[in-house]
C-alpha positions in Angstrom: -102.5 -2.2 82.8 -103.1 -3.7 79.3 -101.9 -7.2 78.9 -101.3 -9.4 75.9 -104.8 -10.9 76.1 -106.3 -7.4 76.2 -107.5 -7.5 79.8 -107.4 -4.1 81.5 -107.4 -2.9 85.1 -107.4 0.5 86.5 -105.1 -0.2 89.4 -103.6 2.9 91.1 -100.0 1.9 90.2 -97.8 4.1 88.0 -96.0 1.4 86.0 -95.4 2.6 82.5 -92.6 0.2 81.5 -92.5 -1.9 78.3 -94.6 -5.1 78.2 -93.4 -8.5 77.5 -94.1 -8.5 73.8 -93.2 -6.1 71.0 -96.9 -5.1 70.8 -98.1 -4.6 74.4 -97.0 -1.9 76.8 -98.1 -1.7 80.4 -99.6 1.6 81.6 -100.8 1.7 85.2 -104.0 3.5 86.0 -102.2 6.0 88.1 -99.8 7.1 85.3 -99.6 10.6 84.0 -98.7 11.4 80.4 -95.3 12.5 81.8 -94.7 9.1 83.2 -95.5 7.5 79.9 -93.2 9.9 78.0 -90.4 9.2 80.4 -90.8 5.4 80.2 -91.2 5.1 76.5 -88.5 7.6 75.5 -85.7 5.3 76.8 -86.8 2.7 74.3 -87.1 5.1 71.3 -90.8 5.1 71.5 -93.4 7.9 71.8 -97.1 8.2 72.4 -98.9 11.1 70.8 -101.0 12.3 73.7 -100.9 14.7 76.6 -99.8 18.3 76.4 -99.6 18.7 80.1 -97.3 16.1 81.7 -99.4 15.9 84.9 -102.6 14.9 83.1 -103.7 11.4 84.1 -103.7 8.7 81.5 -107.3 7.8 82.5 -108.5 11.2 81.5 -106.6 11.1 78.2 -108.1 7.7 77.3 -111.5 9.2 77.6 -110.8 11.6 74.8 -108.9 14.5 76.4 -105.6 16.0 75.5 -103.3 16.2 72.5 -99.7 15.3 72.5 -96.1 16.1 71.7 -96.5 14.5 68.3 -99.9 16.1 67.7 -99.8 19.7 66.4 -103.4 20.3 65.4 -106.5 18.9 66.9 -110.1 19.1 65.6 -113.0 18.9 68.1 -116.3 18.1 66.4 -119.2 20.3 67.2 -122.5 18.6 66.7 -125.7 17.4 68.4 -127.3 19.8 70.8 -125.0 22.7 69.9 -126.8 23.2 66.6 -130.2 23.0 68.1 -129.7 26.0 70.5 -130.7 29.4 69.2 -127.7 31.8 68.7 -129.1 34.2 71.3 -129.8 31.6 74.0 -126.3 31.7 75.4 -123.3 33.9 75.2 -121.6 31.8 72.6 -123.3 32.2 69.3 -121.3 30.2 66.8 -124.0 27.5 66.5 -123.3 26.6 62.9 -119.7 25.6 63.4 -118.8 22.0 62.5 -115.5 21.8 64.4 -113.2 23.8 66.6 -109.5 23.7 66.0 -106.6 23.9 68.5 -103.1 24.5 67.2 -100.4 23.5 69.7 -96.7 24.0 69.4 -95.0 22.2 72.2 -91.4 21.4 73.0 -89.7 20.8 76.3 -86.9 23.2 75.3 -87.9 26.8 76.4 -85.4 28.2 73.9 -87.8 27.1 71.1 -90.8 29.0 72.5 -90.5 32.0 70.1 -90.1 29.7 67.0 -93.1 27.6 68.1 -95.2 30.8 68.6 -94.3 32.0 65.1 -95.1 28.6 63.7 -98.5 28.4 65.4 -99.5 31.9 64.4 -98.4 31.3 60.8 -100.5 28.1 60.8 -103.5 30.0 62.1 -103.1 32.7 59.5 -103.0 30.0 56.8 -106.2 28.4 57.9 -108.1 31.5 59.1 -109.6 32.4 55.7 -111.5 29.1 56.0 -112.7 29.6 59.6 -115.8 31.2 60.9 -115.2 34.5 62.7 -114.5 34.3 66.4 -113.7 31.2 68.2 -114.3 29.3 71.4 -113.2 31.5 74.3 -111.6 28.7 76.3 -109.2 28.1 73.4 -108.1 31.7 73.2 -104.9 33.3 74.6 -104.4 36.6 76.1 -102.9 38.1 73.0 -105.7 37.5 70.5 -106.1 40.0 67.6 -108.4 43.0 68.1 -112.0 42.2 67.5 -111.7 38.4 67.9 -113.6 38.4 71.2 -116.4 40.5 69.7 -116.6 38.1 66.7 -116.8 35.2 69.1 -120.0 36.5 70.7 -121.3 38.1 67.6 -124.6 39.9 68.1 -124.6 38.8 71.7 -121.6 40.9 72.6 -123.7 44.1 72.9 -126.1 42.3 75.3 -123.2 40.9 77.3 -121.6 44.4 77.5 -124.9 45.8 78.8 -125.1 43.1 81.5 -121.5 43.9 82.4 -122.3 47.6 82.7 -125.1 46.8 85.1 -123.4 44.2 87.2 -119.7 45.3 87.0 -119.6 48.9 85.9 -116.1 49.4 87.3 -114.8 46.4 85.3 -113.5 44.7 88.5 -113.8 41.2 86.8 -111.5 41.8 83.9 -109.2 38.9 83.8 -108.9 36.6 80.7 -111.1 37.7 77.8 -112.8 40.7 79.2 -116.1 42.1 77.9 -115.9 45.8 78.5 -118.9 47.4 80.2 -121.1 49.2 77.7 -120.8 53.0 77.7 -123.7 54.6 79.7 
């Protein structure tokens, strides 16, 4: 709970009601982003965090999540990432400065197709300024052809060779599958 004198506690309650001043709002340590959305909406308020309504507020305050009012989020890539050689791990995009996530979210499922069109149009508009490939955990199952190969760059051939040795029947093929190299 955050109080008017800025004291905070991480109690396990789920109180997300309005505070006693026009500035402060109480958010219990056990709240989810859905609890906050529900409590603030009744007062014409909104908080731009949390895509998944079951995400705990504690995790969001530590830097995770984007929200209903947030449509594009940049994650900085710095520090140790740039000091690792491109062939040291599967992911080789070591010169990237940020990773971008575009999220189109609405509680009305009838808007899903329009949001998908919007998100893809946004991606096409910014793609000429991006590095090839992307971060595999941010990819969906309908990525364009060649995007996975671009993500791993020169490492893709090595990964396909390992896949041919360890999984020649391609049993582990869920998500962004690396095809086993041809014998």
